C-alpha positions, 0 to 999 in steps of 0.5 A, spaced: 719 617 893 720 624 890 722 627 897 727 622 897 730 623 891 730 631 891 732 631 899 737 637 900 744 634 901 748 634 907 752 639 909 760 639 909 763 637 916 769 637 920 772 630 919 779 627 921 781 621 917 787 618 921 791 612 921 790 610 913 795 609 908 794 616 905 796 617 897 796 625 896 796 624 888 802 628 887 809 626 887 810 624 894 810 617 897 804 614 900 804 616 908 803 610 912 799 612 918 797 618 915 792 624 917 787 628 912 783 633 915 777 636 912 773 642 914 768 647 910 768 643 904 776 643 903 782 639 905 785 643 911 791 638 913 795 632 910 800 629 913 803 624 918 800 622 925 803 629 928 797 633 924 793 635 929 785 633 930 781 639 930 777 639 937 770 636 935 772 633 929 768 626 927 774 621 927 774 616 921 779 610 923 782 608 917 787 603 920 789 598 915 785 602 909 787 607 904 785 614 903 786 617 896 783 623 892 776 622 888 777 618 882 776 623 876 773 619 870 776 623 864 770 621 859 763 618 860 756 618 859 754 618 867 748 622 868 746 623 861 744 616 859 740 611 863 739 606 858 743 607 852 738 603 847 732 607 850 732 614 846 727 617 852 733 616 857 739 617 852 741 625 852 748 624 849 745 623 841 741 628 837 740 625 831 734 629 828 737 636 831 739 641 826 744 643 831 751 640 832 756 644 835 751 649 839 748 643 843 749 644 850 749 637 854 748 641 861 740 640 861 740 633 859 744 631 866 739 628 870 741 628 878 737 623 879 740 618 874 741 611 878 748 611 874 750 617 879 750 613 885 752 606 882 759 610 879 760 614 886 760 607 889 766 605 885 770 612 888 768 616 882 767 623 885 768 627 878 767 626 871 767 629 864 760 627 860 760 628 853 755 628 847 756 623 841 756 626 834 750 624 830 749 628 823 755 632 823 762 631 826 761 636 831 757 633 837 756 639 842 759 641 848 760 637 854 760 638 861 764 636 868 759 633 873 760 632 881 757 625 883 755 628 890 748 626 892 743 632 890 741 637 885 747 641 883 750 636 879 754 640 873 760 643 876 762 646 869 758 647 863 760 648 856 767 645 859 769 642 852 767 641 844 767 634 842 768 632 835 769 626 831 775 626 826 777 618 825 773 613 822 766 615 825 767 622 823 769 620 816 762 616 815 758 622 819 761 627 814 759 624 808 764 618 807 771 620 807 776 623 811 778 628 806 771 631 807 771 630 815 777 635 815 774 639 810 768 640 814 772 641 820 776 647 817 770 650 814 767 650 820 773 653 824 774 658 818 766 660 819 767 661 826 773 666 825 769 670 820 763 670 825 767 673 830 770 678 826 763 680 823 757 677 826 752 682 823 754 679 816 753 672 818 746 674 821 744 678 816 745 673 810 751 677 807 756 671 809 754 667 802 759 661 804 756 660 811 754 652 811 753 652 819 747 655 823 748 661 826 748 658 833 753 653 831 758 657 828 757 662 834 759 656 839 765 655 835 768 662 836 771 660 843 774 654 840 778 658 835 780 663 840 782 658 845 777 659 850 774 652 850 777 645 850 777 641 843 776 634 844 778 630 838 776 623 837 781 619 833 785 613 833 790 612 828 797 614 828 795 618 821 789 621 824 793 624 830 798 627 826 793 630 821 789 633 828 796 636 830 797 639 824 791 643 824 794 648 829 799 650 824 792 653 821 788 654 827 794 656 832 789 657 838 786 650 839 786 648 846 787 640 843 785 634 847 786 627 843 781 622 845 781 614 844 788 614 840 789 607 840 795 608 836 798 614 839 804 610 841 806 610 834 807 618 834 808 619 842 814 624 841 810 628 836 804 628 841 809 630 847 812 635 843 805 638 841 804 638 849 797 635 847 794 631 853 790 625 851 784 621 854 785 613 853 781 607 854 787 602 856 783 596 855 782 596 848 787 593 845 784 589 839 785 591 832 778 591 831 778 596 826 782 599 820 784 605 824 786 601 830 790 595 827 796 597 831 792 597 838 796 595 844 795 595 852 802 598 852 799 604 849 798 608 855 805 606 858 809 608 852 805 615 851 807 616 859 814 614 857 814 619 852 812 625 856 804 625 854 799 627 860 795 621 860 788 620 863 783 614 863 776 615 860 770 610 857 767 612 850 763 606 849 756 603 850 758 602 858 760 609 859 754 610 863 755 605 868 762 602 868 767 608 869 767 605 876 772 600 872 777 605 871 781 603 878 781 596 875 784 599 868 789 603 872 791 597 876 792 593 869 797 598 867 801 597 873 801 589 871 802 591 864 809 593 866 811 586 869 809 583 862 815 581 858 816 586 853 810 590 856 810 597 857 806 599 863 806 604 869 808 605 876 803 605 881 803 612 882 803 614 875 797 609 874 793 613 880 795 619 876 791 617 870 785 617 874 785 623 879 790 629 877 791 628 870 784 628 868 783 634 873 788 638 870 786 636 863 779 639 864 782 645 868 780 643 875 786 645 879 783 645 885 781 637 885 785 631 883 790 631 889 790 631 897 793 638 898 791 644 903 785 648 900 783 643 895 776 641 894 775 635 899 774 630 894 776 624 898 775 616 898 777 611 903 778 604 901 778 598 904 784 596 900 789 598 895 784 602 890 787 599 884 786 592 886 780 589 883 777 586 890 778 593 894 772 598 895 770 605 898 768 605 905 767 612 906 766 617 900 767 625 901 765 630 895 766 637 897 767 635 904 760 632 904 759 625 906 756 621 901 751 615 902 754 608 901 748 606 897 745 605 890 739 602 887 743 596 886 745 595 893 737 597 895 735 591 891 740 586 894 738 588 901 731 587 899 731 581 896 737 577 899 734 572 904 727 574 902 722 569 905 719 565 899 712 567 902 714 574 902 716 574 895 712 577 889 707 572 886 711 570 880 717 568 884 712 563 888 710 558 882 
């Protein structure tokens, strides 16, 4: 069993995917009867039937199928939480730790997690994975992972710092938003002082210090604009409050997460050039900070010029990022609802490919182009249709297994004779 779990991954090969509807992920129209060439882990050619197939390449006939960039989950718990309710399998929350911002999620990513294969079968090839705030508003530093089979799962360590500043942040900070924002401003001020004079902090001469030395040191890249700061807020007022923080901390590389009332202040978000990661199917006004929720939120944000990506930050974020294609498809359908504002097919596809890749600084993935990482998915139909599924998946040019624990259990018990079933099933 251990040998199977930790087997060396397959190597990249030369592959020609021919005859499919190729979606590059940029502004170009889909290429009907297109060709994608993969070699050495990179994309070496994209175009029509005139693209030459290299000698000796393995040819995949994609006629009647779709070929797209791999899906990038803008937010998830993939590989960090096996069973959310079982603490022994959940590395996202550290409710008993004295540390907060300094927590690096990287050691908590389990390359053997069953969720990785499950999500990969939904076309997910990359994902941002975040910790959850527990005792402080700062949750710690999240990662970007590859969902390729193997041990080298983490693509980018310390990819971002995550902080709660909405209702959750208010509760964590001590009961109110003013306290949460005060904690936030104090923490960043401490980081600025620490960066200017680390010795004073280490020797206890910074008498106003409230954070541990490791936590404040972890926030130095944030105040210098060297690390992305993902801020979870939902209400329009909280969004404006966060945007206003850049008047005091001008280097912040902000990314807003959640923003269910973002449409109300879409022009301000666009003017600030701050990207957002939304959960488009959350449209119920189930909290005071989300009273203006609407399924037109993403469409209105994109129409205003905001860079929008899709992600999941709920209890199902470990195994249900594979639904992102379904969510993107719903945004296309929303454009057809009377009074609704949705996205075009190309815009919707961008929210789950190139948009999240750009937000996390991965300019070499998210679309099909020369010299890009060969994260490529072949689908048996339109990937934004609920009934479509991948038939071939490549990550960094390596063909991925099309199995998971779920498919193995299905195959094991489907059609099992009663006499071969476990004793409990024969009674």
